[in-house]
Each structure stands twice: as structure tokens, then as C-alpha cells.
C-alpha positions as a Markdown table, in Angstrom:
| # | Residue | x | y | z |
|---|---|---|---|---|
| 1 | Met | 21.7 | -22.4 | -18.8 |
| 2 | Arg | 23.9 | -24.5 | -18.0 |
| 3 | Ser | 26.0 | -21.5 | -18.4 |
| 4 | Arg | 25.3 | -20.0 | -14.6 |
| 5 | Ser | 25.9 | -23.7 | -13.5 |
| 6 | Asp | 29.7 | -23.9 | -14.7 |
| 7 | Arg | 30.5 | -20.6 | -14.2 |
| 8 | Ala | 29.9 | -21.5 | -10.0 |
| 9 | Ser | 31.5 | -24.4 | -10.3 |
| 10 | Arg | 34.5 | -23.2 | -11.8 |
| 11 | Gln | 34.4 | -20.3 | -8.7 |
| 12 | Leu | 33.8 | -22.7 | -6.3 |
| 13 | Ser | 36.9 | -24.7 | -7.7 |
| 14 | Ala | 38.9 | -21.1 | -7.4 |
| 15 | Ala | 37.5 | -20.7 | -3.7 |
| 16 | Ser | 38.2 | -24.3 | -2.8 |
| 17 | Pro | 41.4 | -23.9 | -1.1 |
| 18 | Leu | 39.1 | -21.0 | 0.9 |
| 19 | Leu | 36.8 | -23.6 | 2.0 |
| 20 | Ala | 39.1 | -26.3 | 2.5 |
| 21 | Gly | 38.4 | -26.4 | 6.1 |
| 22 | Leu | 34.8 | -27.3 | 5.7 |
| 23 | Ala | 33.3 | -30.5 | 5.6 |
| 24 | Ile | 30.2 | -29.3 | 3.6 |
| 25 | Asp | 29.9 | -30.2 | -0.3 |
| 26 | Leu | 28.9 | -27.0 | -2.0 |
| 27 | Glu | 28.4 | -28.6 | -5.4 |
| 28 | Pro | 25.1 | -30.0 | -4.7 |
| 29 | Leu | 23.8 | -27.4 | -4.0 |
| 30 | Val | 24.9 | -24.9 | -6.7 |
| 31 | Glu | 23.6 | -27.7 | -9.2 |
| 32 | Ala | 20.2 | -27.8 | -6.6 |
| 33 | Ile | 20.3 | -23.6 | -7.2 |
| 34 | Ala | 20.9 | -23.6 | -10.9 |
| 35 | Asp | 17.9 | -26.3 | -11.6 |
| 36 | Glu | 15.6 | -23.9 | -9.4 |
| 37 | Val | 16.6 | -20.9 | -11.2 |
| 38 | Glu | 16.1 | -22.9 | -14.9 |
| 39 | Arg | 12.6 | -24.3 | -14.1 |
| 40 | Arg | 11.0 | -21.4 | -13.0 |
| 41 | Val | 12.6 | -19.2 | -15.8 |
| 42 | Val | 11.4 | -21.9 | -18.2 |
| 43 | Arg | 7.6 | -21.7 | -16.8 |
| 44 | Leu | 7.8 | -18.2 | -17.0 |
| 45 | Leu | 9.2 | -18.4 | -20.5 |
| 46 | Glu | 6.4 | -20.8 | -21.0 |
| 47 | Gly | 3.5 | -18.0 | -20.1 |
| 48 | Glu | 3.2 | -19.5 | -16.4 |
| 49 | Arg | 3.0 | -17.6 | -14.0 |
| 50 | Ala | 5.9 | -18.5 | -11.3 |
| 51 | Arg | 4.3 | -18.4 | -7.6 |
| 52 | Ser | 5.4 | -16.5 | -5.4 |
| 53 | Ala | 2.8 | -17.4 | -2.3 |
| 54 | Pro | 1.0 | -21.0 | -1.5 |
| 55 | Arg | -2.7 | -21.0 | -2.3 |
| 56 | Gly | -2.7 | -20.6 | 1.1 |
| 57 | Gly | -0.1 | -17.4 | 1.3 |
| 58 | Ala | -0.6 | -13.6 | 1.4 |
| 59 | Leu | 0.1 | -12.1 | -1.8 |
| 60 | Ser | 1.6 | -7.8 | -2.2 |
| 61 | Val | -0.8 | -5.4 | -3.4 |
| 62 | Arg | 1.1 | -5.7 | -6.6 |
| 63 | Glu | 0.3 | -9.6 | -7.6 |
| 64 | Ala | -3.4 | -9.1 | -5.4 |
| 65 | Ala | -4.2 | -6.6 | -7.9 |
| 66 | Gln | -2.8 | -8.6 | -11.3 |
| 67 | Glu | -4.6 | -11.6 | -9.6 |
| 68 | Leu | -7.7 | -9.7 | -10.0 |
| 69 | Arg | -6.7 | -7.8 | -13.2 |
| 70 | Val | -7.4 | -4.2 | -11.7 |
| 71 | Ser | -4.9 | -1.4 | -11.2 |
| 72 | Glu | -2.6 | -1.1 | -7.9 |
| 73 | Asn | -5.5 | 1.9 | -6.9 |
| 74 | Thr | -8.4 | 0.4 | -7.3 |
| 75 | Val | -6.8 | -2.7 | -5.0 |
| 76 | Gly | -5.8 | 0.4 | -2.6 |
| 77 | Arg | -9.8 | 1.7 | -2.9 |
| 78 | Met | -11.0 | -2.1 | -2.4 |
| 79 | Ile | -9.5 | -2.1 | 1.3 |
| 80 | Gln | -9.8 | 1.6 | 2.0 |
| 81 | Asp | -13.6 | 0.7 | 1.9 |
| 82 | Gly | -14.0 | -3.0 | 3.4 |
| 83 | Arg | -14.3 | -4.6 | 0.2 |
| 84 | Leu | -10.9 | -6.8 | 0.3 |
| 85 | Ala | -9.4 | -7.2 | 3.8 |
| 86 | Ser | -6.1 | -6.8 | 3.7 |
| 87 | Leu | -3.0 | -7.2 | 6.6 |
| 88 | Lys | -0.6 | -4.8 | 6.9 |
| 89 | Val | 2.7 | -6.7 | 7.9 |
| 90 | Gly | 5.6 | -4.5 | 8.8 |
| 91 | Ala | 5.7 | -1.3 | 6.5 |
| 92 | Arg | 4.0 | -3.6 | 3.5 |
| 93 | Arg | 0.0 | -4.0 | 2.8 |
| 94 | Val | -1.0 | -7.9 | 2.3 |
| 95 | Val | -3.4 | -9.6 | 0.6 |
| 96 | Pro | -4.1 | -12.6 | 2.3 |
| 97 | Arg | -4.8 | -15.3 | -0.6 |
| 98 | Gly | -8.7 | -16.1 | 0.8 |
| 99 | Ala | -9.8 | -12.6 | 0.8 |
| 100 | Ile | -9.5 | -12.5 | -3.0 |
| 101 | Asp | -11.1 | -15.9 | -3.1 |
| 102 | Ala | -13.9 | -14.6 | -0.7 |
| 103 | Tyr | -14.2 | -11.5 | -3.0 |
| 104 | Ile | -14.4 | -13.3 | -6.1 |
| 105 | Ala | -17.3 | -15.6 | -5.0 |
| 106 | Thr | -19.4 | -12.0 | -3.7 |
| 107 | Gln | -18.6 | -11.0 | -6.9 |
| 108 | Ala | -19.8 | -14.5 | -8.8 |
| 109 | Glu | -23.0 | -14.3 | -7.2 |
């Protein structure tokens, strides 16, 4: 995974004459980004799902379907008939994580 970081460092070195006027050292930022990418790839390879939303966040319809282990169409029907709460954000439909938790709780009863 260090090859990306090395490549980024070489690109940064090539660009440094252009960036000479900037008082910002980008090397730590490049390293931090490369390290984070590496951690996420390792998690994915180990079978963990990289969480794009914090526990209190909202999920896309696709993510909600994965969480509930149903199809996206089923999530759409659940939203339409009121079994699952959702929000419209611009053109997207999102499902609050709390709505997922509430639905699971009602099914467990």
C-alpha cells in the first residue's frame, strides 16, 4: 500500500517548485490520507463493512437494504406503506439509522 504514498510523494516533489510560495507542508496530509485508505482496505479485506455513516446517521436505500438483508425494492415498499421512516434529501431518499433500529425492534416483539 505504500506504493500509492510513494507515488504521491514523487508527484508532490515534482510539483514543489509550483508550490514553493505556499507555506503548507502537504507531506503529512498525503501520509495521513494514504494511511486511512490502507486501514479501510484492510477492514474491507477482513470482511468488515466500512461504515459510511455514524451510528446516528442516515443510510441510503441500498445501505438500508443491506442492513435489513432485503432488496432495495422491498425497502422502497416498506417506505411507501409506512413501515419504515425515511427523509427526502434533495433528490435522494435516506433512511435514518434510528428508523432501522425501530423497525428491527418492532419485528423482534
